Every structure is written in C-alpha cells, then in structure tokens.
VOGU-3710 file (C-alpha; in Angstrom, 3 decimals, decimal comma):
1> mqptdesasg> 16,570/29,646/2,734  14,232/27,528/0,778  12,504/29,244/-2,101  9,071/30,734/-1,441  5,824/30,603/-3,488  2,189/32,394/-3,301  -0,348/30,658/-1,153  -2,598/28,260/-2,918  -5,165/30,193/-1,190  -5,198/32,950/-3,454
11> ggevvprwdp> -4,730/35,431/-0,710  -1,066/36,498/-1,718  0,323/35,693/1,430  3,835/34,439/1,141  4,620/31,175/2,411  7,632/28,588/2,360  7,432/26,120/-0,553  7,102/22,499/0,350  8,668/19,637/-1,690  8,712/16,142/-0,508
21> rrnlfvrafv> 11,510/15,606/-2,389  13,392/18,310/-0,790  11,797/18,058/2,842  11,851/15,155/5,356  8,711/13,396/4,096  8,439/10,079/5,994  9,677/8,085/8,971  11,734/4,953/7,956  13,236/1,898/9,902  16,866/1,329/9,069
31> ldgrvverrl> 17,964/-2,264/9,027  19,380/-2,022/12,695  16,004/-1,065/13,969  16,878/2,619/14,265  13,939/5,025/13,010  15,129/7,927/10,948  13,253/10,513/8,661  13,670/10,602/4,986  13,142/12,715/2,054  11,137/11,248/-1,050
41> telfsgadal> 14,332/11,010/-3,139  16,316/9,241/-0,458  13,794/6,382/0,063  14,749/5,207/-3,517  18,440/5,830/-3,226  18,887/3,891/0,153  15,706/1,634/-0,436  17,778/-1,413/0,113  19,444/0,054/3,235  15,840/0,600/4,628
51> advdgetpge> 13,914/-1,867/6,371  10,551/-0,100/5,916  8,567/3,031/6,091  6,606/3,814/8,893  3,031/5,309/9,284  0,921/6,702/12,065  -1,706/4,277/10,886  -1,573/1,079/8,520  -3,575/2,887/6,232  -1,221/5,650/5,968
61> kvavieflla> 1,861/3,166/5,399  -0,003/1,586/2,585  -1,092/5,237/0,904  2,991/5,807/1,100  3,770/2,649/-0,505  1,115/3,066/-3,130  2,625/6,562/-4,265  6,107/5,194/-4,184  5,239/2,486/-6,667  3,499/4,949/-8,902
71> lcyasgtypv> 6,858/6,724/-8,908  8,506/3,767/-9,806  6,348/3,237/-13,131  6,477/6,998/-13,850  10,114/6,810/-13,791  10,229/3,605/-16,104  11,543/1,470/-13,233  9,463/-1,689/-13,537  9,600/-5,131/-14,934  8,141/-5,915/-18,173
81> sdeewrrwvr> 7,354/-9,803/-17,658  7,187/-12,120/-14,789  10,486/-13,697/-15,638  12,124/-10,197/-15,525  9,985/-9,707/-12,027  11,550/-12,775/-10,753  14,955/-11,706/-11,667  14,542/-8,285/-10,258  13,333/-9,893/-6,819  16,118/-12,626/-7,012
91> eerplgevas> 18,793/-10,114/-7,912  17,604/-7,392/-5,795  17,828/-4,605/-8,545  18,585/-1,268/-7,061  15,811/1,471/-7,442  18,312/4,579/-7,494  17,197/5,708/-10,875  13,754/6,559/-9,633  15,655/9,111/-7,290  17,551/10,384/-10,316
101> wleeqldedw> 14,379/10,889/-12,217  12,883/12,773/-9,429  15,731/14,970/-9,171  15,092/16,199/-12,984  11,550/16,832/-12,499  10,524/20,469/-12,567  10,243/21,879/-9,061  7,009/23,554/-9,677  5,489/20,275/-10,395  6,346/19,173/-6,782
111> nlfsatrpls> 5,439/22,176/-4,804  2,457/21,231/-2,253  1,402/24,759/-1,987  1,732/25,842/-5,507  -1,144/28,472/-6,522  -1,829/26,874/-9,820  -0,983/23,371/-9,753  -0,473/22,230/-5,909  0,711/18,646/-5,795  -1,833/16,027/-5,461
121> qnallgefle> -4,620/18,627/-4,989  -7,480/20,465/-7,038  -6,522/24,355/-7,437  -10,114/24,878/-8,801  -11,216/25,037/-5,028  -8,995/27,875/-4,505  -11,672/30,688/-4,465  -13,726/28,834/-2,246  -11,234/27,512/0,662  -11,792/30,772/2,815
131> ghgtgpaqlv> -15,543/30,340/2,845  -15,868/26,670/2,847  -12,770/25,242/4,355  -12,612/23,743/7,596  -9,729/23,009/10,148  -7,115/20,518/9,083  -8,776/17,784/11,275  -10,932/16,874/8,484  -8,130/15,756/6,539  -7,345/12,878/8,654
141> ieragdynqf> -9,697/9,984/8,197  -9,573/8,705/11,952  -10,106/12,235/13,253  -12,999/13,543/10,817  -15,254/10,574/11,274  -18,600/11,205/9,754  -18,718/15,001/10,536  -20,706/14,575/13,466  -18,596/14,031/16,384  -19,781/17,130/17,845
151> adhhhlehpd> -23,217/18,621/16,805  -21,715/21,957/15,939  -18,923/20,412/13,995  -16,572/22,422/16,245  -13,998/19,760/15,957  -13,616/20,148/12,131  -13,171/23,968/12,772  -10,547/23,749/15,232  -7,501/25,577/13,810  -4,529/23,492/15,239
161> plpaakayra> -2,344/23,119/12,102  -0,884/19,946/10,638  2,995/20,009/9,592  3,245/19,682/5,863  4,462/16,212/5,687  1,857/14,754/7,909  -0,811/16,739/5,792  0,506/15,475/2,699  0,576/11,779/3,974  -3,048/12,535/4,890
171> vltqhvfgvp> -3,894/13,489/1,467  -2,415/10,472/0,150  -4,229/8,301/2,411  -7,528/10,052/1,556  -6,943/9,440/-1,832  -7,086/5,710/-1,750  -9,054/5,083/1,504  -11,525/7,644/1,549  -14,967/6,527/2,832  -18,224/7,219/0,986
181> grarvsgket> -20,551/9,815/2,002  -21,576/13,604/1,656  -18,875/16,072/1,536  -18,850/19,122/4,086  -19,118/21,652/1,102  -21,972/23,127/-0,921  -22,243/22,095/-4,356  -24,421/25,244/-5,375  -21,938/27,773/-4,021  -18,848/25,841/-5,415
191> lgpaitnlsa> -17,907/23,764/-8,369  -21,342/21,873/-8,854  -23,885/19,515/-7,012  -21,717/16,554/-7,664  -18,795/17,912/-5,614  -20,476/16,804/-2,441  -20,870/13,154/-3,724  -17,773/11,219/-2,029  -17,190/7,814/-3,409  -15,452/5,258/-1,672
201> grlggrvrvl> -11,603/5,405/-2,318  -9,920/2,777/-4,747  -8,917/0,694/-1,369  -12,165/1,594/0,800  -14,263/-1,511/1,591  -11,560/-3,921/0,713  -8,369/-5,497/2,430  -5,142/-4,574/0,506  -2,660/-7,106/0,466  1,146/-6,192/0,224
211> algrtlgqtl> 4,205/-8,391/0,103  6,722/-7,072/2,580  10,588/-7,864/1,913  13,349/-7,666/4,200  14,125/-4,038/2,660  11,947/-1,357/1,336  13,421/-1,625/-2,037  12,521/-5,478/-1,872  8,897/-4,643/-0,827  8,832/-2,316/-4,035
221> rlnltptaed> 10,164/-4,846/-6,167  7,695/-7,598/-5,008  4,809/-5,176/-5,602  5,425/-3,880/-8,941  3,034/-5,575/-11,284  4,964/-6,522/-14,559  3,351/-4,545/-17,689  4,511/-4,379/-21,267  2,337/-1,263/-21,514  3,444/2,267/-21,130
231> prvlnltwte> 2,174/3,160/-17,512  3,945/6,643/-16,985  0,828/8,926/-16,705  1,299/10,045/-13,070  -1,353/12,249/-11,436  0,878/15,105/-9,878  -2,246/17,479/-9,902  -5,819/17,839/-10,818  -5,442/21,048/-13,121  -2,809/19,988/-15,408
241> gpigrrgfea> -1,441/16,703/-17,204  -2,806/14,428/-20,061  -5,693/13,127/-18,232  -8,979/14,726/-18,770  -10,656/15,586/-15,414  -14,305/15,533/-14,493  -16,644/18,140/-13,894  -19,133/18,344/-10,955  -22,449/19,244/-12,331  -23,455/15,725/-12,540
251> rpkprpvegy> -21,721/12,414/-11,282  -19,471/11,008/-14,079  -18,984/7,456/-15,416  -15,655/6,074/-14,043  -12,696/6,585/-16,497  -10,532/4,192/-17,842  -7,134/3,721/-15,894  -4,160/4,737/-17,868  -1,480/2,475/-16,553  -0,107/1,524/-13,221
261> adlhsylgrs> 1,343/4,831/-12,491  -2,080/6,278/-12,993  -3,573/3,516/-10,807  -1,412/4,063/-8,075  -1,321/8,177/-8,008  -5,094/8,671/-8,695  -6,929/11,615/-7,174  -9,576/9,871/-5,198  -10,490/13,115/-3,725  -10,632/16,842/-4,879
271> vllrpkagls> -8,272/18,448/-1,980  -6,992/21,668/-1,293  -4,758/22,683/1,593  -4,134/26,426/3,093  -0,465/26,697/4,103  0,891/29,173/6,399  4,717/29,708/7,888  5,073/27,320/10,723  6,697/28,022/14,300  9,608/26,418/16,032
281> gdravvdrvl> 11,472/25,735/12,901  8,674/24,212/10,623  8,941/25,431/7,136  5,015/25,091/6,768  1,966/24,136/7,957  -1,622/23,435/6,881  -4,122/25,361/8,690  -7,300/25,085/6,635  -8,562/22,455/4,086  -11,506/21,792/1,657
291> igagelldld> -12,335/18,179/0,540  -14,937/17,305/-2,363  -15,538/14,358/-4,740  -12,535/13,159/-6,631  -11,903/10,793/-9,636  -13,817/7,403/-10,288  -11,837/4,633/-11,946  -13,129/1,852/-14,220  -11,037/-0,873/-12,671  -10,327/-4,216/-14,046
301> dekhlqdavr> -10,472/-7,084/-11,788  -7,465/-9,038/-13,609  -5,147/-5,995/-13,980  -5,933/-3,675/-11,075  -6,975/-5,786/-8,247  -3,868/-8,287/-8,530  -3,511/-8,335/-4,645  -7,324/-9,134/-4,004  -8,387/-12,260/-2,150  -11,709/-13,428/-3,310
311> setrdgvskp> -14,411/-14,240/-0,650  -18,137/-14,899/-0,539  -20,638/-13,167/1,267  -23,338/-14,726/2,974  -25,559/-14,568/-0,317  -22,887/-16,394/-1,823  -21,622/-13,179/-3,936  -17,819/-13,464/-4,427  -16,146/-10,089/-3,805  -12,589/-9,071/-2,746
321> lwpsptrdlw> -11,960/-9,805/1,024  -13,330/-6,903/3,026  -12,513/-5,591/6,599  -14,928/-6,550/9,239  -15,592/-5,180/12,761  -16,345/-8,486/14,136  -13,847/-10,854/12,638  -10,234/-10,220/12,683  -7,914/-10,301/9,763  -5,862/-13,014/11,084
331> reahalyaav> -8,753/-15,508/11,074  -8,736/-15,215/7,167  -5,025/-16,126/6,754  -6,078/-19,428/4,852  -7,662/-17,465/1,926  -4,293/-15,552/1,522  -2,102/-18,813/1,383  -5,033/-20,588/-0,452  -4,706/-17,924/-3,278  -0,935/-18,500/-3,479
341> esrsgglyer> -0,913/-22,176/-3,440  -3,819/-22,212/-5,894  -1,926/-19,749/-8,070  -5,183/-17,671/-8,299  -3,383/-14,864/-10,538  -1,960/-11,822/-10,020  0,438/-11,221/-7,171  -0,339/-14,753/-5,780  0,601/-16,248/-9,048  4,136/-14,515/-8,993
351> laqlpkeegt> 4,753/-15,278/-5,378  4,044/-18,876/-6,019  6,582/-18,880/-8,839  9,525/-17,667/-6,538  12,047/-20,520/-5,662  12,391/-21,967/-2,427  15,467/-20,550/-0,716  17,386/-23,386/0,758  19,375/-22,611/3,847  17,848/-19,374/4,644
361> arrpfdllav> 17,112/-19,283/8,387  14,664/-16,301/8,142  11,880/-16,176/5,984  12,326/-13,582/2,924  9,171/-11,901/3,262  5,770/-11,493/4,948  2,125/-10,638/3,643  0,625/-7,418/5,199  -3,095/-7,185/5,034  -4,749/-3,776/5,830
371> glvanksspi> -8,267/-2,574/5,494  -10,407/0,345/6,961  -13,564/-0,609/8,617  -16,438/1,774/8,410  -19,894/2,155/9,282  -21,567/4,111/6,096  -19,469/7,363/6,020  -18,150/6,852/9,691  -14,717/5,294/9,913  -14,406/2,731/12,843
381> gwvasvfpfa> -10,924/1,776/12,812  -7,904/0,248/10,796  -7,499/-3,461/10,802  -4,188/-4,988/10,169  -2,322/-8,153/10,347  1,009/-9,560/9,097  1,264/-13,104/7,709  4,758/-14,977/7,265  5,743/-16,404/4,044  8,391/-18,363/2,455
391> pgqapalyaa> 8,635/-19,328/-1,378  7,543/-23,099/-1,593  5,886/-23,010/1,844  2,422/-22,028/0,490  1,027/-25,481/1,005  2,309/-25,951/4,314  1,050/-22,386/5,425  -2,183/-22,964/3,986  -2,493/-26,310/5,831  -1,604/-24,889/9,156
401> slrgsrvaeh> -3,708/-21,812/8,914  -6,768/-23,661/7,824  -6,317/-26,248/10,646  -5,445/-23,646/13,255  -8,423/-21,594/12,227  -10,465/-24,454/12,412  -9,462/-25,367/15,890  -10,001/-21,817/16,824  -13,661/-21,542/15,481  -14,625/-24,996/17,037
411> iaraldhaaf> -13,142/-23,778/20,384  -15,356/-20,602/20,402  -18,255/-22,511/19,206  -17,641/-24,758/22,459  -17,242/-21,601/24,585  -20,729/-20,539/23,463  -22,284/-23,628/24,010  -20,878/-23,675/27,600  -22,171/-20,005/28,234  -25,787/-21,277/27,112
421> kawavmfpnp> -25,384/-24,453/29,578  -24,651/-21,816/32,592  -27,488/-19,613/31,448  -30,014/-22,349/31,038  -29,287/-23,254/34,851  -29,136/-19,628/36,355  -32,175/-18,366/34,272  -34,719/-21,050/33,912  -37,673/-18,549/33,564  -35,918/-15,691/31,332
431> kpadkkaqia> -37,589/-12,741/29,681  -36,934/-12,977/25,897  -35,627/-9,339/25,782  -32,850/-10,185/28,588  -31,500/-13,457/27,089  -28,777/-12,036/25,066  -27,148/-9,846/27,852  -27,627/-12,599/30,146  -25,584/-15,400/27,979  -22,986/-12,568/27,319
441> rfdargmqwk> -22,263/-12,534/31,044  -20,659/-16,356/30,506  -19,501/-15,870/27,027  -15,664/-15,882/26,768  -15,316/-15,956/23,154  -14,128/-12,147/22,780  -11,398/-12,910/25,178  -10,496/-16,160/23,605  -10,180/-14,631/20,169  -7,711/-12,006/21,249
451> ateqpfhtll> -5,793/-14,708/23,259  -5,531/-17,034/20,005  -3,957/-14,293/17,780  -0,425/-14,516/19,057  -0,213/-18,504/19,224  -1,781/-18,467/15,590  0,799/-16,134/14,444  3,462/-18,331/16,339  2,267/-21,277/14,447  2,546/-19,528/11,071
461> advadgakvd> 5,984/-18,347/11,663  7,069/-21,791/12,600  6,009/-23,262/9,640  7,188/-20,524/7,459  10,658/-21,244/9,089  10,486/-24,916/8,030  8,639/-26,751/11,002  6,098/-29,621/10,153  2,519/-28,683/10,355  1,806/-32,075/12,044
471> dcmpgytlwl> 4,507/-31,370/14,763  3,273/-27,852/15,414  -0,375/-28,598/15,709  -0,533/-30,518/19,002  1,136/-27,667/21,082  -1,019/-25,229/19,610  -4,161/-26,949/20,198  -3,557/-27,640/23,768  -2,543/-24,292/24,583  -5,862/-23,106/23,048
481> vesarelldk> -8,000/-25,190/24,809  -6,121/-24,672/28,419  -6,698/-20,891/27,763  -10,330/-21,314/26,854  -10,689/-23,232/29,968  -9,198/-20,591/32,095  -11,179/-17,744/30,395  -14,197/-19,732/30,932  -13,603/-19,879/34,515  -13,185/-16,070/34,770
491> cldslprngq> -16,518/-15,712/33,187  -18,089/-18,151/35,688  -16,473/-16,625/38,724  -19,242/-14,218/38,847  -21,768/-17,262/39,585  -23,019/-17,338/43,225  -21,245/-20,057/45,806  -24,657/-21,656/46,135  -26,096/-24,941/44,606  -27,469/-23,276/41,704
501> glraraaahr> -24,255/-21,637/40,972  -22,430/-24,703/41,402  -24,679/-26,452/39,060  -24,400/-23,861/36,311  -20,537/-24,210/36,716  -20,637/-27,705/36,351  -23,047/-27,715/33,314  -20,748/-25,133/31,810  -17,864/-27,079/32,136  -19,390/-30,244/30,831
511> gftrfltgpk> -20,964/-28,542/27,935  -17,764/-27,036/26,991  -15,786/-30,675/27,055  -18,592/-32,452/25,121  -18,647/-30,019/22,666  -15,080/-29,669/22,460  -14,597/-33,274/21,469  -17,710/-34,172/19,799  -18,334/-35,713/16,445  -18,098/-32,406/14,683
521> apddlgvvpn> -14,493/-31,504/16,160  -11,623/-31,298/13,834  -9,017/-33,902/14,017  -6,588/-31,745/15,856  -8,771/-31,785/18,826  -8,196/-35,370/19,407  -5,100/-34,599/21,312  -7,383/-33,070/23,997  -7,607/-34,855/27,411  -11,098/-35,313/28,350
531> gda> -10,539/-32,687/31,320  -13,373/-32,197/33,646  -16,252/-33,724/31,754
//
C-alpha cells in the first residue's frame, strides 16, 4: 500500500498520497509508436527511448514540457554556454541525472495532497475550500470557459471527480496558460480583494514555440536555454521556499524571475485541490477545487521570451506572435523561419548555429507552435501547428513558406473577388444590411484555407528533406488553383439555372481568373493556365 496523508482540505479525512515521481503521471509515445504511461522519473531515465509526451490538448503538452524543463534546471542538468548546448544536442547527452535527483528529494515536497505544502498549490486556501470551492471542471481551461456556460454555474458545481494525474496536468496548464478575468471567489471572505484578479498566464496571449526532436530527450535538450547563472529556484509549493510570495490585499508589482527553474515552474494561479479516495483502483481523485490569482513575473524579453516570434499589429506595434481565431498558425510559418534565418536571437540564434546533417534522410526536428485563443476571459480553443526544420535549411524553408503563403493569400483574394462578381449580378439592388450575408453565400475562402494547410505542410516537408523550392512550387501552386476552382464551383452551385444565374457564374469565373493572373499576382502564379477566362 502507498503511504497516506491528511487531506489538504483540513477536514482530517485520510486519503492516499499522490506523487508524480511514484505514480503514473503522463502518457508518452515510444519510438515504435506505442503509447505508454510513465512516472515523472521514468520520463528522464528513459528520455531517449521515448518519442514524445502526449497531452489531452496542445496546451497540456506544452505545460508538461515546461515543467520538465524546470526540473532539468533545478537538478543542475543544463548547458552553461551556446557551445556546450550544441555539444549536448549533437552528442545526445543523457538526462538520467534528473531522475536520480528526483529520487533524492523529500517525499513530502512532492505530495500533491499535502495539508501544509501541496505540490504546485497554495495551502492558504485550505480553510476556504469547502465554502468557496467548485467542482473540478473549473480546473480544466477548456471546460470552465468564462464560468457562464450555464446561468446558475451548475457545470462548475458538478461533482464528477478528476483522476489525480489529470488534475495535476490541468494545474500545470492553468499556471502557464490561464486566461485573465475575475476569479469565482470572494476576496472579502477569503485572502483579500486581489485574490479575484486573474492575470493572463506567462504563455497566455502569445504563441509558444518549442523545438521538437526525434526523442523526448532531444526535445528537452533543444529547449534548454544555456545559462551561467544559478537557475535552481524551483516552485514546488506556494507556502514554503526561498521566494517571498505576494499577498492579496492589493495587486502587487511583478516580481523578478529567479532563474530558469523559477521561470518554467512559476505558480501563475493560487490553486488548491480537495482529494478523496478513488474507485476502480484509482489511488486518489480530485472532487473540489479553488482557484484564485497567482504570481506576476517581471519578464525580460531577451532572457525569458527566447522562443517568441515578433510580429506587428495593425497599429505597427511589435509584440510576440499571438494566436488568432481567424488566421491559422500555419500561415505564420514564414515568420518562424525568418527568425532562424536572420538569427534574431534566443532559440532561433542557437538553431541557426547547428551544423547541417549530411546524409540524413529524415529531418532531425520540427518546430511546434501552440497558443490559446480567448475572447477576453472566455477560452475559444487551442491552435497548434508543426513546422519541419533541418539545420542549414532555414533560408530555403523561409523562401518556401513565404512564397507558399503569398500564393495562398492571393488565391484567397481571387476567391473573394469572384464572390463579389457573382453577388453583383445576382443582387443588383441589395439592401446594405444584407450585403455581407449575400456575398458569403459565394465565398469559398474558408474552405480553401482548410484545403491549403496540408499541401502547405507537404511543401515545407519536401524542402526540409532537401528538395529545391523552385522544383516544388509549380506543383503546389497548380494544386491550390485547381482546388480553389472546384470549391468556387461548389459555392456557385446554389445559383439558379436561368440566365441570371449563368451570367453570375460566368462573372465569378472571369473575375477569379483575371484577378488570379493580374499584375499583383505572385510570380509563382505565372505557371497557371488561363483556364476559363
């Protein structure tokens, strides 16, 4: 039997301990493709026998990797210079010493349900958990929404428990991706008025980019930022440790980051979980949670946003690339490759320094981009995309992604133009309020963007594997044009089979072809036949 501990709720109920070092913590992929479950220590001792960690969402996967990086730093397993980083990557330095370090740590520091210092949580909330907590659905970003799915909040009160491992992964995800808003807790009746002010998590509102290697070990090595400073301050709990925690009477100033272990393990939320004994063989589950405001960090762009890709808003303000509900991440691939080609610093500077691997049939790693789209305090969903990469191929990949994006953008504008032409024939005297909906009837752009993603990724994969950009672009361009014409026809099928409908169809096709090959068309569209002009 596993040792037990008093419940963090303070009620004296005895429940099983739960320690991610000793219990199955996360699913992972073995190199042959099989899915296995692994404890925290096993992730490091077998890091180069595992292809990747799995997550129920892209954000959960990123949050787990963030925590694994924190443990690398906390254990002293990190490169101190760019030269050493390159050597670690090239020689595939083992990470087993992290597992050894984990085994040596005090068991009490790793108990998710400790009454006094629960792992990654704030025990100060204990006396308020019964009166102010909710069902565990609030813990999961995608389920909780803005707390208004139902007017009476019944979905948050639902008592269906979460297994301890799933609850802990949700806690890690909340810490780094939590959306801003108002916590569902009374400040006057708990720790103070500022407990209700939820700030955006460290990765909230921007796209996080990770380099993905062939193995989990390689992924961790690629994403370890070299540092000569001591990065070993690990945030295991709110109530103990070398970092002075904020109060909740007033909103505090962001605190300095105490090294990279602190950065990757910071507690972006004050969270407390109530455990109970599980059924069907589960050691423990979580049936109630309380969430309030957490830490605020004073981030240094150069040190702490090394993966950020800079982009400009419509107002010309430069900021890290952000997730958009209307623009898919794959359409920003050229920005990632440009960051490597221009050696813009941080992760991209180091990736550009890796030597080109001769005679390698498969590219050695990819770039994973993940973001959480939210409408103010309401999460909409995760966006994620994987971009192939190979050392020395940044210029070619940048050229392919830029040319591929320009072709796709121009084809989309041609479809928009075609929809307008059909609308102008079908609705010669429209009401202004009806115009948008009427044009949308003939607009194939949404379908075209979905159809373009896979050919775009195929284009990049071919170039990453050594194909010439000039050789790949004609086939890619022709496929997109043929697809666009087919999708345009689908949108025009609703036209009546009379003279007016035939004229609208002809106008749409003429408008599409003329715009497609017009003076503003990218050079790659010069290979397109005139079609049905």
